[in-house]
C-alpha positions, 0 to 999 in steps of 0.5 A, a space after each residue: 418583260 421586254 428588255 428596255 434596251 430593245 424598246 429604246 432601240 426600236 424608238 431610235 429606229 422609228 425616229 430615224 424613219 420619221 426624220 428620213 420622211 421629213 421634207 428636207 430643206 435645201 440650201 438657201 438662194 444663191 444670193 448672199 449678203 455681200 458688198 456695200 451695206 446699201 446694196 439690195 441683195 434682199 430685192 433680188 432674193 425676193 425675186 428669186 424666191 418667187 421663181 422669177 429669173 435673176 441674173 448674176 453678174 460674172 466678174 470673170 466675164 465682165 469689164 468696166 473701162 474708164 478712159 481718163 484724158 489728159 488736159 492742161 496747157 502742158 498736156 503733151 508732157 502727160 498721159 491719157 490713162 485707162 482705169 479698169 475694173 475686173 471685179 464688177 458684181 451684181 444682179 439683173 432682173 430682165 423682167 423688171 428692166 432693172 440691175 444693180 452693180 457695184 465696183 470695189 474701187 480699191 481693186 481698180 487697175 491702171 493702164 493695162 497694156 491691151 486696154 491702152 492699145 484698145 483705147 488707141 492711146 499713143 503714149 506709154 507710161 513708165 511702171 513708176 508712172 502707173 503706180 503713181 497714177 494709181 496711188 493718186 487716184 485711190 488716195 487723193 481723188 476717189 479717197 477709197 478709205 471713205 468711199 470703198 464702192 461705186 454703185 450703179 442702179 440702172 433702170 430701162 426707160 425704153 423698149 424695143 429691139 437689142 438697143 435699150 435706153 437706160 437711166 443709171 443712178 451712179 453713186 460715187 464719192 458719196 454723191 448720186 448722179 443720174 445719167 442717161 444712155 443707150 445700151 445693147 442687150 443680147 440674151 439667151 435662156 442662160 445668159 444676158 450680155 449688156 454693153 454700152 458707153 456712158 460719160 460723166 463729169 468728175 466734178 458732178 460727184 464732188 471730185 476735183 480732177 487731178 492736176 499739178 503745176 497749177 493745172 498745167 498738167 491735168 486730167 479732164 473733168 469728163 471721163 468715158 465709161 465703157 461696160 461689158 456686163 455678162 450675167 448668168 441665170 441663177 437657178 431658182 430655190 428648189 421646192 422641198 424634197 421628200 426623203 425616202 
């Protein structure tokens, strides 16, 4: 009579053989849940699952710069400021003319020397001034304990050439405003590069522009936002691979 251990060994080999031939499911798409809860990751996961091109924003190669001008009767005693995000994230669907981005507000930086020089500002705040400006911005103006992110949903509303008309729904401080502007689009097979400038009024988002001395030294309500967004093509999910 055959040794039962031999029969069990044969079953194990057979099961192992079957397992090797079963289609191996690859890792899920690279798009993962992250950022604010309302961010539409699922939409882009769906596009990617269909094999449609999806571009992911590269924070290391992207930049959002906000120029905040001084105002008030004693404006000469204040400073213009440059606020920047090096942490913008999101996705672009070029076929749909759509992009969704978000900016973590508590990671904003203030008055980097290179960006101040690029803006042509003629004053130089001290390190203490910069620290105070950032603290006031995060705590008193943006209230980042309650509103952690700015969200930007972009739709192309015009076609033609490298310049596109866009409409951006910007959600900031719990309020959404629509802004129309133009953007320049450059693309290759693997990358998309979008640049442009938009202007918004802080008061439109329920934000009171910072001021002291009864408004004698203040910041302007209107701020200019320049964006340089570079995104790289994500690989589509690969079909199941058949093992040997």
